[in-house]
Residue frames as a rotation matrix with the C-alpha (Angstrom) as fourth column:
MET 1
0.379 0.878 0.292 -12.52
-0.248 0.400 -0.882 1.28
-0.892 0.262 0.369 21.33
SER 2
0.684 -0.181 -0.707 -10.59
-0.727 -0.084 -0.682 1.57
0.064 0.980 -0.188 18.08
LYS 3
-0.409 -0.891 0.195 -7.94
-0.906 0.422 0.026 -0.76
-0.105 -0.166 -0.980 19.49
SER 4
-0.272 0.374 0.887 -10.38
-0.201 0.879 -0.432 -3.58
-0.941 -0.296 -0.164 19.84
LYS 5
0.813 0.545 -0.206 -11.61
-0.257 0.018 -0.966 -3.02
-0.522 0.838 0.155 16.23
SER 6
0.283 -0.820 -0.497 -8.02
-0.943 -0.143 -0.301 -3.08
0.176 0.554 -0.814 15.09
ASP 7
-0.596 -0.461 0.657 -7.38
-0.646 0.762 -0.052 -6.32
-0.477 -0.456 -0.752 17.00
GLN 8
0.251 0.779 0.575 -10.53
-0.058 0.605 -0.794 -7.87
-0.966 0.166 0.197 15.45
SER 9
0.849 0.103 -0.519 -9.48
-0.506 -0.126 -0.853 -6.91
-0.153 0.987 -0.055 11.96
LYS 10
-0.194 -0.972 -0.131 -6.00
-0.978 0.203 -0.056 -8.34
0.081 0.117 -0.990 12.50
LYS 11
-0.490 0.077 0.868 -7.47
-0.359 0.890 -0.282 -11.58
-0.794 -0.450 -0.408 13.83
GLN 12
0.606 0.773 0.187 -9.92
-0.104 0.311 -0.945 -11.78
-0.788 0.553 0.269 10.91
SER 13
0.578 -0.484 -0.657 -7.09
-0.808 -0.222 -0.547 -11.07
0.119 0.847 -0.519 8.44
ALA 14
-0.544 -0.776 0.318 -5.01
-0.809 0.586 0.044 -13.92
-0.220 -0.234 -0.947 10.04
GLU 15
-0.131 0.594 0.794 -8.00
-0.098 0.789 -0.606 -16.28
-0.987 -0.157 -0.045 9.77
THR 16
0.831 0.417 -0.367 -8.48
-0.375 -0.067 -0.925 -15.39
-0.410 0.906 0.101 6.13
GLY 17
0.068 -0.908 -0.414 -4.81
-0.987 -0.001 -0.161 -16.10
0.145 0.419 -0.896 5.45
LYS 18
-0.637 -0.262 0.725 -5.11
-0.506 0.852 -0.136 -19.46
-0.582 -0.453 -0.676 7.17
ASP 19
0.377 0.835 0.401 -8.18
-0.083 0.462 -0.883 -20.30
-0.923 0.299 0.243 5.13
TRP 20
0.722 -0.131 -0.679 -6.38
-0.689 -0.219 -0.691 -19.48
-0.059 0.967 -0.248 1.90
VAL 21
-0.422 -0.906 0.022 -3.42
-0.907 0.422 -0.020 -21.65
0.009 -0.028 -1.000 2.88
GLN 22
-0.462 0.305 0.833 -5.72
-0.235 0.863 -0.446 -24.50
-0.855 -0.402 -0.327 3.81
ASP 23
0.675 0.729 -0.111 -7.70
-0.262 0.096 -0.960 -24.14
-0.689 0.677 0.256 0.57
THR 24
0.305 -0.677 -0.670 -4.44
-0.937 -0.089 -0.336 -24.26
0.168 0.731 -0.662 -1.35
ARG 25
-0.698 -0.561 0.445 -3.30
-0.654 0.753 -0.076 -27.40
-0.292 -0.343 -0.893 0.47
ASP 26
-0.060 0.749 0.660 -6.67
-0.111 0.652 -0.750 -29.05
-0.992 -0.118 0.044 -0.11
GLU 27
0.751 0.342 -0.565 -6.66
-0.532 -0.192 -0.824 -28.17
-0.390 0.920 0.038 -3.78
ILE 28
-0.072 -0.885 -0.461 -3.13
-0.967 0.175 -0.186 -29.46
0.245 0.432 -0.868 -4.33
ALA 29
-0.688 -0.140 0.712 -3.83
-0.464 0.840 -0.282 -32.64
-0.558 -0.524 -0.643 -2.30
GLY 30
0.379 0.877 0.294 -7.00
-0.168 0.378 -0.911 -33.26
-0.910 0.296 0.290 -4.39
MET 31
0.632 -0.228 -0.741 -4.99
-0.775 -0.149 -0.615 -32.77
0.030 0.962 -0.270 -7.65
VAL 32
-0.525 -0.851 0.008 -2.31
-0.846 0.522 -0.108 -35.25
0.087 -0.064 -0.994 -6.40
LYS 33
-0.504 0.388 0.772 -4.93
-0.286 0.768 -0.573 -37.79
-0.815 -0.509 -0.276 -5.25
ASP 34
0.465 0.834 0.298 -7.24
0.042 0.315 -0.948 -37.67
-0.884 0.454 0.111 -8.23
GLY 35
-0.503 -0.728 0.465 -4.66
0.541 0.154 0.826 -36.97
-0.674 0.668 0.317 -10.92
PHE 36
-0.992 0.098 0.079 -6.21
0.019 -0.501 0.865 -36.01
0.125 0.860 0.495 -14.28
ASP 37
-0.273 0.951 -0.148 -9.71
0.807 0.309 0.502 -36.72
0.523 0.018 -0.852 -12.96
HIS 38
-0.186 0.170 -0.968 -9.53
0.751 -0.610 -0.251 -33.61
-0.633 -0.774 -0.014 -10.73
GLU 39
0.665 0.652 0.365 -11.15
0.728 -0.456 -0.511 -30.59
-0.167 0.606 -0.778 -12.24
SER 40
0.858 -0.373 -0.352 -8.19
-0.305 -0.923 0.234 -28.28
-0.412 -0.094 -0.906 -11.67
THR 41
0.235 -0.862 0.449 -5.40
0.319 0.504 0.802 -30.48
-0.918 -0.045 0.393 -12.91
LYS 42
0.114 -0.167 0.979 -5.66
0.984 0.156 -0.089 -29.90
-0.138 0.974 0.182 -16.64
PRO 43
0.860 0.169 0.481 -6.13
0.292 -0.937 -0.192 -26.09
0.418 0.306 -0.855 -16.49
VAL 44
0.766 -0.642 -0.022 -3.16
-0.303 -0.391 0.869 -25.79
-0.567 -0.659 -0.494 -14.08
LEU 45
0.020 -0.802 0.598 -0.92
0.489 0.529 0.693 -27.93
-0.872 0.278 0.403 -16.30
LYS 46
0.410 0.161 0.898 -2.02
0.898 -0.241 -0.367 -26.02
0.157 0.957 -0.243 -19.45
ALA 47
0.980 -0.034 0.195 -1.25
-0.057 -0.992 0.112 -22.72
0.190 -0.121 -0.974 -17.81
ALA 48
0.501 -0.854 0.143 2.13
-0.032 0.147 0.989 -24.10
-0.865 -0.499 0.047 -16.66
ALA 49
0.035 -0.443 0.896 2.94
0.875 0.447 0.187 -25.07
-0.484 0.777 0.403 -20.23
VAL 50
0.665 0.282 0.692 1.87
0.615 -0.731 -0.294 -21.65
0.423 0.621 -0.660 -21.56
GLY 51
0.950 -0.311 0.000 3.92
-0.228 -0.695 0.682 -19.96
-0.212 -0.648 -0.732 -18.89
ALA 52
0.252 -0.892 0.376 6.98
0.331 0.445 0.832 -22.07
-0.909 -0.085 0.407 -19.70
VAL 53
0.155 -0.164 0.974 6.73
0.987 -0.023 -0.161 -21.12
0.049 0.986 0.159 -23.44
ALA 54
0.872 0.215 0.441 6.27
0.228 -0.973 0.023 -17.48
0.434 0.080 -0.897 -22.48
GLY 55
0.766 -0.642 -0.046 9.32
-0.099 -0.188 0.977 -17.75
-0.636 -0.744 -0.207 -20.20
VAL 56
-0.010 -0.794 0.608 11.43
0.762 0.388 0.518 -19.01
-0.647 0.469 0.601 -23.06
VAL 57
0.263 0.175 0.949 10.19
0.897 -0.406 -0.174 -16.35
0.355 0.897 -0.263 -25.52
LEU 58
0.935 0.170 0.311 10.42
0.069 -0.947 0.312 -13.34
0.348 -0.271 -0.898 -23.23
PRO 59
-0.011 -0.999 0.036 13.89
0.194 -0.037 -0.980 -11.98
0.981 -0.004 0.195 -22.50
GLY 60
-0.591 -0.361 0.721 14.98
-0.598 -0.405 -0.692 -12.09
0.542 -0.840 0.024 -18.88
VAL 61
0.258 0.687 0.679 12.40
-0.921 0.387 -0.042 -14.72
-0.291 -0.615 0.733 -17.87
GLY 62
-0.790 -0.601 -0.120 13.46
-0.611 0.755 0.239 -18.37
-0.054 0.262 -0.964 -17.75
LEU 63
-0.437 0.578 -0.689 11.57
-0.220 0.674 0.705 -21.52
0.872 0.460 -0.167 -18.44
ALA 64
-0.570 0.150 -0.808 11.21
0.699 0.605 -0.381 -22.45
0.432 -0.782 -0.450 -14.81
ALA 65
-0.882 0.245 -0.402 10.01
0.057 -0.792 -0.608 -18.96
-0.467 -0.559 0.685 -13.76
GLY 66
-0.596 0.687 -0.416 7.35
-0.761 -0.318 0.566 -19.00
0.257 0.654 0.712 -16.53
LEU 67
-0.412 0.433 -0.802 6.23
0.132 0.899 0.418 -22.48
0.902 0.066 -0.428 -15.61
VAL 68
-0.701 0.111 -0.704 5.85
0.713 0.086 -0.696 -21.61
-0.017 -0.990 -0.140 -11.90
ALA 69
-0.861 0.363 -0.355 4.12
-0.268 -0.919 -0.289 -18.32
-0.431 -0.153 0.889 -12.67
GLY 70
-0.534 0.686 -0.494 1.63
-0.599 0.104 0.794 -19.95
0.596 0.720 0.356 -15.10
ALA 71
-0.371 0.344 -0.862 0.82
0.456 0.877 0.154 -22.80
0.809 -0.336 -0.482 -12.70
GLY 72
-0.822 0.006 -0.570 0.56
0.536 -0.329 -0.777 -20.41
-0.193 -0.944 0.267 -9.76
LEU 73
-0.792 0.566 -0.228 -1.91
-0.598 -0.795 0.103 -18.13
-0.123 0.218 0.968 -11.56
ALA 74
-0.319 0.706 -0.632 -4.06
-0.416 0.495 0.763 -21.00
0.852 0.507 0.135 -12.63
LEU 75
-0.487 0.115 -0.866 -4.07
0.675 0.679 -0.289 -22.56
0.555 -0.725 -0.408 -9.18
HIS 76
-0.936 0.126 -0.329 -4.98
0.128 -0.748 -0.651 -19.20
-0.328 -0.651 0.684 -7.68
HIS 77
-0.620 0.725 -0.301 -7.84
-0.747 -0.427 0.509 -18.85
0.240 0.541 0.806 -10.11
ALA 78
-0.320 0.471 -0.822 -9.04
0.027 0.872 0.488 -22.36
0.947 0.134 -0.292 -9.30
ILE 79
-0.674 0.014 -0.739 -9.03
0.724 0.211 -0.657 -21.72
0.147 -0.977 -0.152 -5.57
ARG 80
-0.937 0.309 -0.165 -10.89
-0.255 -0.924 -0.285 -18.42
-0.240 -0.225 0.944 -5.92
LYS 81
-0.511 0.782 -0.356 -13.81
-0.500 0.066 0.863 -20.14
0.699 0.619 0.358 -7.63
């Protein structure tokens, strides 16, 4: 009995992962298609800029790493909403 519950939870987890990937693709496609008119474009670009500045200021973190981290966090926040 517990095996079937485990299988169900694995299946549900896989579906959730697919939903997150699809949501991310849809959000990025919308940003590319609509440009600055898309509601997530400006916050993601602002966070990327802040991350890039933080990457330059903080030792051991580069500009590119900060930019990607800032944009990734903002995109994740936009998708969760």
